[in-house]
C-alpha positions as CSV (number, residue, x, y, z in Angstrom):
1,M,179.2,11.8,144.6
2,K,182.1,14.1,145.5
3,K,181.8,14.6,149.2
4,N,179.3,17.6,149.3
5,I,176.5,15.6,149.4
6,A,174.7,17.9,151.7
7,I,172.8,19.0,148.7
8,Y,170.4,16.3,149.4
9,M,169.2,18.2,152.8
10,V,165.4,18.1,153.9
11,F,163.6,21.8,154.4
12,L,161.0,21.3,156.7
13,L,160.1,25.4,156.0
14,S,157.1,25.8,157.7
15,A,158.6,24.2,160.6
16,G,161.6,26.3,161.1
17,L,163.9,23.6,160.6
18,I,166.4,22.4,158.3
19,F,167.9,18.3,158.7
20,S,170.9,17.6,156.6
21,S,171.2,14.1,155.7
22,C,174.8,13.4,154.8
23,K,177.2,10.6,153.5
24,K,178.5,7.9,155.8
25,D,181.9,9.5,155.9
26,Y,180.3,12.5,157.7
27,G,178.5,10.7,160.6
28,D,174.8,10.7,160.7
29,L,174.8,14.3,162.0
30,N,171.1,14.5,162.1
31,H,169.6,11.1,162.2
32,A,167.8,11.8,165.4
33,T,165.6,14.5,164.4
34,V,164.8,12.9,161.0
35,E,163.8,9.6,162.7
36,S,161.2,11.7,164.7
37,F,159.4,12.3,161.8
38,T,160.0,9.0,160.1
39,K,159.4,6.7,162.9
40,N,155.2,7.6,163.6
41,A,154.8,10.9,162.4
42,S,151.7,12.7,163.8
43,V,148.6,14.3,161.2
44,S,150.8,17.6,162.0
45,E,154.4,16.5,161.9
46,L,153.3,15.2,158.1
47,N,151.2,18.2,157.3
48,N,154.6,19.9,158.4
49,L,156.7,18.3,155.9
50,V,153.7,18.7,153.0
51,S,154.3,22.7,153.6
52,G,158.0,22.6,154.0
53,T,157.7,20.8,150.8
54,E,155.4,23.3,148.9
55,S,157.8,26.2,150.2
56,G,160.8,24.4,148.9
57,L,159.7,25.0,145.6
58,R,160.2,28.1,145.5
59,N,164.2,28.5,146.7
60,S,166.4,29.3,143.8
61,L,163.2,29.4,141.2
62,A,164.3,32.9,140.1
63,L,167.8,31.5,139.2
64,Y,166.2,28.6,137.4
65,L,163.9,31.2,135.7
66,D,166.9,33.3,134.7
67,V,169.5,30.4,133.6
68,V,166.7,28.8,131.4
69,G,165.7,32.2,130.1
70,I,168.9,33.7,129.2
71,I,170.2,30.7,127.1
72,G,166.8,30.6,125.9
73,R,167.4,34.4,124.8
74,E,163.7,35.7,126.3
75,L,165.8,38.0,128.9
76,Y,168.4,39.6,130.1
77,H,170.2,39.8,133.6
78,F,172.3,42.9,134.0
79,S,174.1,42.6,137.5
80,T,177.0,44.8,138.5
81,S,177.9,42.1,141.5
82,E,177.5,39.0,138.6
83,P,178.7,39.0,135.4
84,R,178.1,35.6,134.8
85,Y,174.9,36.3,133.5
86,V,176.4,37.8,130.5
87,T,179.5,36.1,130.1
88,D,178.8,32.4,130.7
89,L,175.4,31.8,129.9
90,L,175.8,33.6,126.8
91,G,178.6,32.3,125.7
92,A,180.9,35.3,125.9
93,N,184.6,35.2,124.4
94,D,184.5,32.0,124.4
95,A,183.4,31.0,128.3
96,K,182.1,28.1,129.1
97,L,179.5,26.4,131.4
98,S,181.2,25.7,134.3
99,N,180.1,22.5,136.8
100,S,180.8,24.3,139.8
101,N,179.3,28.0,139.7
102,F,176.1,29.0,141.1
103,Y,173.8,28.6,137.8
104,I,173.9,24.8,137.8
105,T,175.0,24.0,141.6
106,N,172.0,26.4,143.5
107,T,169.3,25.2,141.2
108,W,170.4,21.6,141.3
109,A,171.0,21.7,145.0
110,S,167.1,23.2,145.7
111,R,165.4,21.0,143.5
112,Y,167.3,18.0,145.0
113,A,166.4,19.2,148.8
114,V,162.9,19.2,147.7
115,I,163.3,15.8,146.1
116,K,164.8,14.8,149.6
117,N,161.9,16.3,151.3
118,C,159.7,14.1,149.3
119,N,161.1,11.1,150.2
120,V,161.0,11.6,154.0
121,L,157.4,12.5,153.5
122,I,157.0,9.2,152.0
123,Q,158.7,7.2,154.4
124,A,156.8,8.8,157.3
125,A,153.5,8.3,156.0
126,N,154.4,4.6,155.1
127,N,155.6,4.2,158.7
128,S,152.8,6.4,160.5
129,T,150.2,4.4,162.8
130,L,148.4,7.5,163.6
131,V,147.3,8.2,159.8
132,T,144.3,6.2,157.8
133,A,145.4,4.1,155.1
134,S,143.6,6.9,152.4
135,Q,145.4,9.5,154.3
136,K,148.6,7.8,153.5
137,S,148.0,7.6,150.2
138,G,147.4,11.7,150.1
139,Y,150.4,12.5,151.2
140,I,152.9,9.5,149.0
141,G,150.9,11.0,146.3
142,F,151.7,14.4,146.6
143,A,155.2,14.0,147.2
144,R,155.4,11.6,144.2
145,T,153.9,14.2,142.0
146,I,156.1,16.8,143.5
147,K,159.1,14.9,143.0
148,A,158.5,13.8,139.3
149,Y,158.1,17.9,138.9
150,Q,162.0,18.4,140.5
151,L,163.5,15.9,138.7
152,L,162.3,17.5,135.6
153,M,162.8,20.8,136.7
154,C,166.9,19.3,136.7
155,L,166.8,17.5,133.7
156,N,165.3,20.2,131.7
157,Q,168.9,21.8,132.6
158,T,171.0,18.7,132.1
159,D,169.1,17.5,129.3
160,S,171.3,14.4,127.5
161,N,173.8,14.5,130.6
162,G,171.1,12.9,132.9
163,I,169.8,13.0,136.6
164,R,170.2,11.1,139.2
165,I,166.7,9.6,139.8
166,D,167.3,7.8,142.9
167,V,168.8,9.2,146.1
168,S,166.6,7.8,148.6
169,D,169.4,6.5,150.3
170,P,172.3,9.2,150.5
171,N,174.7,5.9,151.3
172,N,174.0,4.4,148.5
173,L,172.8,7.0,145.6
174,G,171.5,5.4,142.3
175,P,173.2,5.9,139.2
176,I,173.0,9.2,137.0
177,V,170.0,8.0,134.0
178,G,170.4,9.2,130.6
179,Y,167.3,11.6,129.2
180,D,165.2,9.2,127.7
181,D,165.4,6.8,130.7
182,A,165.1,10.1,133.2
183,L,161.6,10.9,131.4
184,T,160.2,7.3,131.5
185,A,161.0,7.3,135.5
186,I,159.4,10.5,135.8
187,A,156.2,9.6,134.1
188,S,156.2,6.5,135.8
189,L,156.4,8.4,139.7
190,L,153.5,10.5,137.9
191,D,151.2,7.3,137.2
192,S,152.4,6.0,140.2
193,A,150.9,9.4,142.4
194,K,147.5,9.1,140.8
195,N,147.0,5.6,141.3
196,D,147.5,6.8,145.2
197,F,145.1,9.8,144.6
198,S,142.4,7.3,143.4
199,N,142.3,6.1,147.0
200,A,143.5,8.9,149.1
201,D,142.0,11.0,151.3
202,V,143.9,14.6,151.5
203,A,144.1,15.9,154.9
204,F,146.0,18.7,154.2
205,S,146.1,22.3,152.6
206,L,148.4,23.7,149.7
207,A,148.7,27.3,149.5
208,G,149.3,27.3,145.5
209,F,146.9,24.8,144.9
210,T,143.6,26.7,144.8
211,G,140.8,24.6,143.4
212,F,143.4,21.6,143.5
213,S,143.8,20.7,147.0
214,N,141.9,17.2,147.4
215,A,142.3,14.1,145.6
216,G,140.4,14.9,142.7
217,G,142.4,18.1,142.2
218,L,145.7,16.8,143.0
219,T,144.9,13.8,140.3
220,K,144.1,16.7,137.9
221,A,147.7,18.7,138.8
222,N,149.1,15.6,138.5
223,R,147.8,14.7,134.8
224,A,148.4,18.2,133.6
225,L,152.2,17.6,135.0
226,A,152.3,14.1,133.0
227,A,151.0,16.0,129.8
228,R,153.8,17.8,130.0
229,V,156.1,15.1,130.4
230,A,154.4,12.9,127.7
231,V,154.9,15.6,124.8
232,Y,158.5,15.5,125.9
233,R,158.4,11.8,125.3
234,H,156.8,12.0,121.7
235,Q,153.9,10.0,123.2
236,W,151.0,12.3,121.5
237,D,148.2,10.2,122.4
238,D,149.0,9.7,126.0
239,A,149.5,13.9,126.3
240,L,145.8,13.8,125.2
241,A,144.7,11.2,127.3
242,D,146.5,13.1,130.3
243,L,144.9,16.2,129.3
244,N,141.5,14.6,129.4
245,E,141.8,13.8,133.1
246,S,143.5,17.3,133.9
247,F,142.0,21.0,134.3
248,F,142.2,21.3,130.8
249,S,139.7,23.2,129.0
250,L,139.4,25.0,125.8
251,Q,137.1,27.6,126.5
252,G,138.6,27.9,130.4
253,N,140.4,30.6,131.9
254,F,144.2,30.5,130.8
255,N,145.4,30.8,134.5
256,T,143.7,28.4,136.2
257,G,146.2,26.2,137.1
258,I,148.5,25.5,140.2
259,F,151.0,28.1,141.3
260,N,154.1,29.1,143.7
261,V,152.9,31.8,146.0
262,F,154.5,34.4,147.9
263,G,154.0,36.5,150.6
264,T,155.1,39.2,153.0
265,G,154.4,37.2,156.2
266,S,156.8,36.2,158.9
267,G,158.8,33.2,157.3
268,D,157.9,33.5,154.0
269,Q,159.5,34.5,150.8
270,L,159.2,37.3,148.1
271,N,159.5,36.3,144.6
272,T,162.9,37.3,143.5
273,F,162.1,37.4,139.9
274,F,160.6,40.8,140.5
275,I,162.5,43.9,140.0
276,P,160.7,47.1,139.4
277,Q,160.6,48.9,136.1
278,N,163.0,51.3,135.0
279,Q,165.8,50.2,137.4
280,T,169.6,50.5,137.0
281,G,171.9,48.4,138.2
282,E,170.2,45.0,138.6
283,V,167.7,44.6,135.7
284,R,165.9,41.8,134.4
285,L,165.2,42.7,130.5
286,A,163.0,41.4,127.7
287,H,165.3,40.1,124.9
288,P,165.2,42.8,122.0
289,S,163.7,39.8,119.8
290,Y,160.6,39.9,122.2
291,A,159.3,43.2,120.7
292,A,160.9,43.0,117.7
293,D,159.5,39.7,116.7
294,I,155.8,40.4,117.8
295,E,152.6,40.5,115.6
296,A,151.1,43.6,115.7
297,N,148.3,44.1,118.4
298,D,149.5,41.1,120.5
299,D,148.4,42.1,124.2
300,R,151.5,39.8,125.4
301,I,154.1,43.0,124.6
302,G,152.7,43.9,128.1
303,K,154.8,41.3,129.3
304,A,157.9,43.8,128.0
305,T,157.2,47.2,129.0
306,L,159.2,50.1,127.5
307,R,161.7,51.6,129.7
308,T,162.6,55.1,130.0
309,A,166.1,54.7,129.2
310,V,167.9,51.8,127.4
311,A,169.8,49.7,129.5
312,S,173.4,48.6,128.4
313,L,176.1,46.0,129.6
314,N,179.1,44.5,128.0
315,G,177.5,44.8,124.8
316,L,174.2,44.1,125.4
317,S,171.1,46.3,125.4
318,S,167.3,46.3,125.8
319,D,164.8,49.1,126.3
320,R,162.0,46.8,127.7
321,D,161.8,45.7,131.2
322,I,160.3,42.4,131.9
323,W,157.0,42.7,133.4
324,V,155.4,39.1,133.8
325,Y,155.7,38.9,137.6
326,T,154.4,42.8,138.7
327,S,155.2,42.5,142.2
328,S,157.2,41.0,144.9
329,T,154.4,38.5,145.6
330,A,152.9,37.9,142.2
331,P,152.8,33.7,141.6
332,I,154.6,31.6,139.5
333,P,152.8,29.0,137.8
334,I,153.8,25.4,138.0
335,I,151.6,24.5,135.2
336,R,148.4,26.3,133.8
337,N,145.9,25.8,131.6
338,E,147.2,28.4,128.9
339,E,150.1,25.6,128.4
340,L,147.9,22.9,128.3
341,I,146.1,24.1,125.4
342,L,148.8,24.6,123.4
343,I,150.0,20.8,124.3
344,Y,146.6,20.1,122.8
345,A,147.4,21.8,119.9
346,E,151.2,20.5,119.8
347,A,149.7,16.9,120.3
348,Q,147.1,17.1,117.5
349,I,149.6,19.0,115.1
350,Q,151.9,16.0,115.6
351,K,148.8,13.4,115.0
352,N,148.0,15.2,112.0
353,D,144.9,16.4,113.0
354,L,145.6,19.9,112.0
355,V,141.8,21.5,111.9
356,D,141.7,20.8,115.9
357,A,145.2,22.2,116.5
358,V,144.0,25.2,114.4
359,A,141.0,25.7,116.4
360,A,143.2,25.7,119.7
361,L,145.9,27.9,118.4
362,N,142.9,30.2,117.5
363,I,141.9,30.4,121.0
364,I,145.0,31.3,121.9
365,R,145.4,34.0,119.1
366,E,142.3,35.7,120.2
367,G,142.9,35.3,123.7
368,H,145.7,37.8,122.8
369,S,144.0,40.0,120.9
370,L,144.9,38.3,117.5
371,P,142.7,37.6,114.3
372,D,142.6,33.7,113.6
373,Y,145.3,31.9,112.0
374,S,146.0,32.4,108.4
375,G,149.0,30.4,107.4
376,T,149.9,27.6,105.8
377,V,148.0,24.5,107.1
378,S,150.8,22.1,107.2
379,Q,152.3,20.4,110.0
380,P,155.8,21.9,109.7
381,A,153.8,25.7,109.2
382,L,151.4,24.4,112.3
383,I,154.8,23.8,114.4
384,T,156.3,27.1,113.7
385,E,153.0,28.7,114.6
386,M,152.6,26.9,118.0
387,L,156.5,27.3,119.2
388,N,155.6,31.1,118.6
389,Q,152.6,30.6,120.6
390,R,154.6,29.1,123.4
391,R,157.3,31.4,123.3
392,Y,154.9,34.6,124.1
393,S,152.1,32.7,126.0
394,L,154.4,30.7,128.2
395,F,157.4,33.9,128.8
396,C,159.4,33.7,131.6
397,E,157.8,30.7,132.7
398,G,160.7,28.3,131.3
399,H,159.6,26.9,128.4
400,R,161.5,28.6,125.6
401,W,164.8,26.8,125.8
402,V,163.3,23.6,126.6
403,D,161.1,24.3,123.4
404,M,163.9,25.1,120.7
405,R,165.7,22.4,121.7
406,R,163.2,19.7,121.6
407,Y,162.5,20.4,118.0
408,H,166.4,20.5,117.4
409,L,165.8,24.9,116.5
410,L,168.6,26.0,118.9
411,D,170.1,27.4,116.0
412,Q,167.3,29.7,115.3
413,L,167.8,31.2,118.4
414,P,169.6,34.8,118.1
415,I,173.2,35.5,118.9
416,D,173.9,39.0,120.3
417,R,177.6,39.2,120.1
418,P,180.1,37.2,117.6
419,E,181.8,35.2,120.1
420,D,178.2,34.1,122.0
421,N,176.8,30.6,122.1
422,V,173.7,28.8,122.4
423,W,174.0,26.4,124.7
424,T,172.2,22.6,124.7
425,E,172.2,21.6,128.2
426,F,174.4,22.4,131.8
427,P,177.3,20.3,132.7
428,L,176.1,18.1,135.6
429,P,177.2,19.9,138.5
430,V,180.6,18.8,140.1
431,S,179.0,17.2,143.0
432,E,177.9,14.5,140.8
433,Q,180.7,13.6,139.1
434,Q,181.9,10.0,139.8
C-alpha cells in the first residue's frame, strides 16, 4: 500500500483520543498509548473501546449514503462548494470516478478506522487478566460483528474490485480479496461472533442497540446482518435460518432494530444527512423518479416532501426534499425488521415458495397503506415487486444501488443527462494501490 496507511487508525471517540497505527517506515508514533489498552486493559478501558467503536460507525456515514444513493438514482445532493456530487458520481460529460477523491477515500478511511478499533478491542480483550472469560467473549463477539459490518460497507462500494480483509498488522497487511471471497470472510466473521456470544457476558452498554445490548440481543443483531450477507451470497436457506435466530418478525414493528444514534451533547455527533426542508444552496433531493414511480396512496411518499420551489443545478432538478431523517438527531438504521421481512420475501421467492413470499410482501404493502399484491404470481414478477418494495421501504438507507447491481439491473436506473453513466463500482482508493 501507499504510505498514507494512516487511514487505519483507532478512533477512541468516547475517550477523546485518536491513535494512529502507521507503517514501519514512519515509525511507531503512538505505540505506547495503544499498548496501554492492549497490555492489560480494565473493564473501563475496554468499555471505552466499545463506545469509541460504536461512535465511529457514524463517521462519513452521511457521505456513504450520499454516494451510493446518488449512483443508485435515489437522490441528488446539490452543493455550491462540491460539484462532484453532480459530475463524477453521475458520470457527467465523461467524468470518471477517481480513486483519490473524497467519495471513496473518506468513506473507506472511516470504515477501516472502525475496523482498526475492532482489532484493538479484540487484542485488548484477549490480553486482559482483569475480565472473565465470558466477558472477553462479549467484547470479541461485538468487535467481530462490527468489523464484518464495516467490511461489508466497503465491499458495497468497490464490489468486484474487492477489499482488504486482514489489516490486523499494519506492517504486514493482507492482500486485496475479491468479491466472493470477501463475502465468505465476512460471513465467517459473523459466525465466529455468534459463537462468541453463546458463551458471553456483556459488560458494556450500546446507545443504538436498545433491546439488543445483552448477549442474546447481540446474537439477534448479528444474525440479522448475517441474513443480509446470505442473500448477497445467494444462500437462501442460510438467510432463512439466520432470520429465525434474529429479531425478524412478520408481525413485528418495522422499525425494531439497531441504529446509529446522534445527539447534541458535548463530544456527540449530529446526523449530517439531515437538511431542513426548502433549503437553498446545500440540499438533498429525491430523484424525480421516486415520486413518478410510486403507487397511489403509498405513505412512503412522505419520505420525499414537496418543496415550495424546484431546486435545479447543472441540468438536474427536483421538486422534492428527502425527508427520511427529519432532524439532526434522527437515528440512521444499521438494520431493522422491515428489511428482514423483505429478506424473508426474497429468500422465499428464490426458493420458489411464492405463497409465503406474497404474504410477506403484502405485510409490507399493507403497512404502507397499499392493497395486497394483485400481479402475476411468478418468480420474475415477484422479484420485480420485491425490489420495488425494497426501493421504497429502504429509501436512503444504502440499498438501492446494491440491489439493482446484484440483480444485474443497473441498466434500468434512469439516466438524467445524455452523457451520464450509472457506475457499477468504485475503484479501490489510491491508498490501496499496490
